MIGU-508156 format. One record per residue (C-alpha): x, y, z. Coordinates in steps of 0.25 Angstrom, whole numbers, padded with zeros to 4 digits, always signed. Layout:
XYZ
...
//
This chain:
+0031-0171+0152
+0036-0168+0138
+0027-0161+0127
+0022-0174+0122
+0018-0180+0136
+0011-0166+0139
+0003-0167+0126
-0002-0181+0129
-0005-0177+0143
-0014-0166+0138
-0021-0174+0127
-0024-0185+0138
-0033-0175+0145
-0042-0176+0133
-0044-0191+0135
-0040-0203+0126
-0045-0197+0113
-0034-0186+0113
-0023-0195+0117
-0012-0196+0106
-0007-0209+0100
+0006-0214+0107
+0015-0209+0095
+0007-0196+0093
+0014-0183+0096
+0005-0173+0103
+0005-0159+0097
-0001-0146+0100
-0012-0148+0090
-0017-0160+0098
-0021-0151+0109
-0029-0141+0101
-0042-0138+0109
-0035-0144+0122
-0039-0134+0132
-0054-0135+0127
-0054-0149+0134
-0055-0141+0147
-0067-0133+0144
-0074-0126+0150
-0068-0126+0164
-0054-0129+0161
-0054-0140+0172
-0042-0149+0170
-0034-0139+0162
-0024-0138+0173
-0019-0152+0169
-0014-0146+0156
-0003-0138+0162
+0001-0146+0174
+0013-0152+0166
+0017-0138+0161
+0028-0129+0168
+0020-0117+0172
+0007-0124+0169
+0000-0116+0179
+0002-0103+0171
-0004-0110+0159
-0016-0115+0167
-0018-0101+0172
-0018-0095+0158
-0028-0105+0153
-0038-0105+0164
-0046-0092+0159
-0049-0099+0146
-0058-0108+0153
-0064-0097+0162
-0069-0091+0149
-0078-0102+0146
-0093-0103+0149
-0096-0117+0154
-0110-0116+0149
-0104-0116+0135
-0099-0131+0137
-0113-0137+0141
-0119-0139+0127
-0115-0148+0116
-0106-0138+0109
-0095-0131+0117
-0084-0120+0114
-0072-0125+0107
-0063-0113+0111
-0062-0104+0123
-0070-0092+0118
-0070-0079+0125
-0080-0068+0126
-0088-0072+0138
-0085-0059+0145
-0087-0045+0141
-0076-0034+0140
-0078-0019+0138
-0072-0013+0126
-0062-0005+0135
-0058-0018+0141
-0055-0025+0128
-0048-0013+0122
-0039-0013+0135
-0036-0027+0133
-0031-0024+0119
-0023-0013+0123
-0017-0021+0134
-0014-0033+0125
-0006-0023+0116
+0003-0018+0127
+0006-0032+0132
+0010-0037+0118
+0019-0025+0117
+0025-0029+0130
+0027-0043+0126
+0034-0040+0112
+0043-0030+0120
+0048-0042+0128
+0055-0048+0115
+0070-0045+0114
+0075-0038+0102
+0083-0050+0098
+0072-0060+0100
+0067-0068+0088
+0053-0062+0088
+0059-0047+0091
+0055-0042+0077
+0040-0047+0078
+0039-0042+0092
+0044-0028+0088
+0033-0028+0077
+0023-0032+0087
+0027-0021+0096
+0026-0011+0084
+0012-0016+0080
+0007-0016+0095
+0012-0001+0096
+0005+0003+0083
-0009-0001+0089
-0017+0011+0091
-0030+0006+0096
-0037-0006+0102
-0051-0008+0095
-0063-0016+0101
-0071-0021+0089
-0086-0024+0089
-0089-0040+0089
-0086-0046+0076
-0077-0035+0070
-0064-0042+0074
-0067-0053+0065
-0068-0044+0053
-0054-0039+0056
-0049-0053+0057
-0055-0057+0044
-0048-0045+0037
-0035-0049+0043
-0036-0063+0038
-0039-0058+0024
-0028-0048+0025
-0036-0036+0021
-0033-0027+0033
-0019-0021+0032
-0020-0016+0047
-0020-0030+0052
-0008-0034+0060
-0003-0048+0064
+0011-0043+0070
+0007-0045+0085
+0001-0058+0082
+0013-0063+0075
+0023-0057+0085
+0016-0063+0097
+0016-0077+0091
+0030-0076+0087
+0035-0071+0101
+0027-0082+0108
+0032-0093+0099
+0046-0089+0101
+0044-0090+0116
+0038-0104+0116
+0044-0117+0118
+0037-0127+0109
+0043-0139+0117
+0036-0135+0130
+0023-0143+0133
+0014-0131+0132
+0017-0131+0117
+0007-0143+0116
-0004-0134+0120
-0002-0123+0110
-0014-0127+0101
-0022-0130+0113
-0020-0115+0118
-0023-0110+0104
-0036-0118+0103
-0041-0111+0115
-0046-0099+0107
-0039-0101+0093
-0031-0089+0097
-0016-0089+0098
-0015-0077+0108
-0024-0084+0117
-0015-0096+0116
-0003-0087+0118
-0009-0081+0131
-0013-0094+0137
+0001-0101+0135
+0009-0089+0138
+0017-0096+0149
+0024-0104+0138
+0031-0091+0132
+0045-0090+0137
+0050-0077+0141
+0036-0070+0140
+0030-0073+0153
+0032-0058+0157
+0021-0055+0147
+0012-0067+0151
+0000-0058+0151
+0003-0052+0137
-0009-0058+0131
-0019-0057+0142
-0027-0046+0136
-0028-0054+0123
-0033-0066+0132
-0043-0057+0139
-0048-0052+0125
-0050-0067+0121
-0057-0070+0134
-0067-0059+0131
-0069-0064+0117
-0061-0054+0109
-0051-0055+0097
-0040-0045+0093
-0036-0040+0079
-0023-0032+0077
-0020-0022+0067
-0009-0012+0065
-0016-0001+0073
-0027-0007+0081
-0030-0019+0090
-0045-0024+0088
-0052-0032+0098
-0065-0039+0095
-0075-0051+0096
-0077-0060+0084
//
């Protein structure tokens, strides 16, 4: 099954209204919101990965996002459009521990990059920034939104995008865009409109990085608890919007 055949196979799961024209090329954008089709239980989602090599690994990754959902939220006229976390509580110590674990796992990931690799420079910068972090801070609800707003406005010189940029560059360099799983890239992103959640869920596609397959597990756990991150040059902030 080539990429176009796979795309048509996926869209057929939504019925005739989603099937493309005979001469229309299926692109990743056509599948934005695709995994929402299987809300709330995830029943049938296993069919998505049957044609994909190592499909069971992708299936095992995505199952927990359906387990996050409350079926009662889908009984009324209006239903959730995204997979929103925050249905379970976590102590401040547990949240801080996940943040510290994430930092260490990211250091390990970037340390795997060879010195002559195309992303070696950004990996070194990321390791330096991660080593410069002195504290993981858990914020009161709503405070992280203020930090994000200042970052958008460029008014906080302490804000740092180095780790975000380095992770994106590294994973793109380890992706084969001709593989069938590439067609699901927008579907993965639309789960939470969060690139790092998408990265975690499709990690089996990243060539040469399977030794670090659980690198973003602490981030996924924070998302599952309903928390976001904000990086600065010296601190990692964790908070709910």
